[in-house]
C-alpha positions as CSV (number, residue, x, y, z in Angstrom):
1,M,12.5,11.7,-6.9
2,A,15.1,14.4,-7.2
3,F,18.5,13.7,-8.9
4,T,21.5,14.0,-6.6
5,L,25.2,14.1,-7.6
6,T,27.8,14.1,-4.9
7,Q,31.0,16.1,-5.7
8,L,34.2,16.4,-3.8
9,V,35.5,19.9,-3.3
10,R,39.0,19.6,-4.9
11,F,42.0,21.9,-4.7
12,Q,41.1,23.1,-8.2
13,H,37.8,24.5,-6.9
14,C,39.4,26.5,-4.1
15,D,40.9,30.0,-3.7
16,P,44.0,30.5,-1.4
17,A,41.7,30.5,1.7
18,E,40.8,26.9,0.7
19,I,37.1,27.7,0.1
20,V,35.3,27.2,-3.1
21,F,35.9,30.1,-5.5
22,Y,32.4,31.0,-6.6
23,P,32.8,30.5,-10.4
24,R,33.7,26.8,-9.6
25,Y,30.2,26.3,-8.2
26,Y,28.9,26.9,-11.7
27,E,31.2,24.2,-13.1
28,M,29.8,21.8,-10.5
29,L,26.3,22.9,-11.4
30,N,26.9,22.2,-15.0
31,A,28.3,18.8,-14.2
32,T,25.1,18.1,-12.2
33,I,22.9,19.1,-15.2
34,E,25.0,17.1,-17.7
35,D,24.8,14.0,-15.5
36,W,21.0,14.5,-15.0
37,F,20.5,14.6,-18.8
38,E,22.5,11.5,-19.3
39,T,21.4,9.5,-16.3
40,R,17.8,10.4,-15.9
41,L,16.8,11.6,-19.4
42,G,18.9,9.1,-21.3
43,V,20.6,11.7,-23.6
44,G,24.1,12.9,-23.0
45,F,25.5,16.3,-23.9
46,A,27.9,14.7,-26.5
47,E,24.8,13.4,-28.4
48,I,22.8,16.6,-27.9
49,H,25.6,18.9,-29.1
50,G,27.0,16.4,-31.6
51,S,24.7,14.2,-33.7
52,M,21.5,16.0,-32.7
53,G,22.9,19.4,-33.6
54,M,21.1,21.0,-30.6
55,G,22.1,22.7,-27.4
56,V,20.7,23.6,-24.0
57,P,22.2,27.0,-23.0
58,T,21.3,28.8,-19.8
59,V,19.0,31.7,-20.5
60,A,18.2,32.8,-16.9
61,H,20.0,32.2,-13.7
62,E,19.7,33.0,-10.0
63,T,22.2,32.0,-7.3
64,R,22.1,32.3,-3.5
65,F,25.4,31.6,-1.6
66,R,24.6,30.5,1.9
67,K,27.8,29.3,3.5
68,P,31.4,28.7,2.2
69,S,32.4,25.2,1.2
70,R,35.9,24.0,2.0
71,L,38.6,21.8,0.4
72,G,37.9,18.1,1.0
73,E,34.1,18.4,1.7
74,R,31.6,16.5,-0.2
75,L,28.7,18.5,-1.6
76,D,25.4,16.9,-2.6
77,F,23.9,18.8,-5.6
78,T,20.2,17.9,-5.8
79,L,18.4,18.8,-9.0
80,T,14.6,19.1,-9.3
81,P,12.9,20.4,-12.5
82,V,10.2,22.9,-11.4
83,R,8.8,24.3,-14.7
84,L,8.6,22.9,-18.2
85,G,7.8,25.2,-21.1
86,G,7.6,24.6,-24.8
87,S,11.3,24.9,-25.3
88,S,12.6,25.6,-21.8
89,V,13.0,24.0,-18.4
90,T,13.6,25.6,-15.1
91,L,15.7,23.7,-12.6
92,S,16.1,24.1,-8.9
93,V,19.5,22.9,-7.7
94,E,20.5,22.8,-4.0
95,A,24.0,22.1,-2.9
96,T,24.4,20.9,0.7
97,C,27.2,19.4,2.8
98,A,25.9,16.9,5.4
99,G,22.5,18.4,5.0
100,E,23.7,22.0,5.6
101,P,22.8,24.4,2.7
102,R,25.8,25.9,0.9
103,V,24.5,27.3,-2.4
104,S,21.2,27.2,-4.3
105,F,20.5,27.8,-8.0
106,I,17.4,28.5,-10.1
107,T,18.4,28.1,-13.7
108,T,16.5,28.0,-16.9
109,L,17.8,26.2,-20.0
110,V,16.4,26.4,-23.5
111,W,16.4,23.7,-26.2
112,F,17.7,25.2,-29.3
113,A,19.1,24.4,-32.8
114,K,22.8,25.1,-33.2
115,T,22.2,25.9,-36.9
116,D,20.3,29.1,-36.3
117,G,20.3,29.6,-32.5
118,R,16.5,29.5,-32.3
119,P,14.5,27.7,-29.7
120,R,12.7,24.5,-30.7
121,P,10.1,22.4,-28.9
122,W,11.5,19.6,-26.7
123,P,11.7,16.2,-28.5
124,D,9.0,13.9,-27.3
125,R,11.3,11.6,-25.3
126,L,13.0,14.5,-23.5
127,R,9.7,16.2,-22.7
128,A,8.3,12.9,-21.4
129,G,11.4,12.3,-19.3
130,I,11.3,15.8,-17.8
131,E,7.5,15.4,-17.1
132,N,8.2,12.1,-15.3
133,E,10.9,13.8,-13.2
134,M,8.5,16.5,-12.3
135,K,6.0,13.9,-11.1
136,G,8.7,12.1,-9.2
137,D,8.7,9.1,-11.6
138,A,12.4,8.9,-12.2
139,R,13.8,6.0,-14.2
């Protein structure tokens, strides 16, 4: 079961034409990823970047803009993990409005130690959570 976060297109997201200014989509994408980690994997970014001393930076990214989104619309960002590596995960995220595609992302994150910036293997509980997500066994 994919993870979906509904986000309202706010004035802060828009350019003077009242459509989403493309960098704001990346902020919405990041909010979706953060909520997925906390809600579905049980570990929030505050813990990851704080007490765990780790990080999950983006190392590869592809975006496809399909149709403009406008002020006041509600976008459903649906996240599905599609590949799990030793220290990386590739996510597919589709943003739609009332089922109509607006923007899609393929993004790869890597689990790394902040102390030296080097990748590390996923902790067992996160690996198990991502694997469950890939099988459709969300908590």
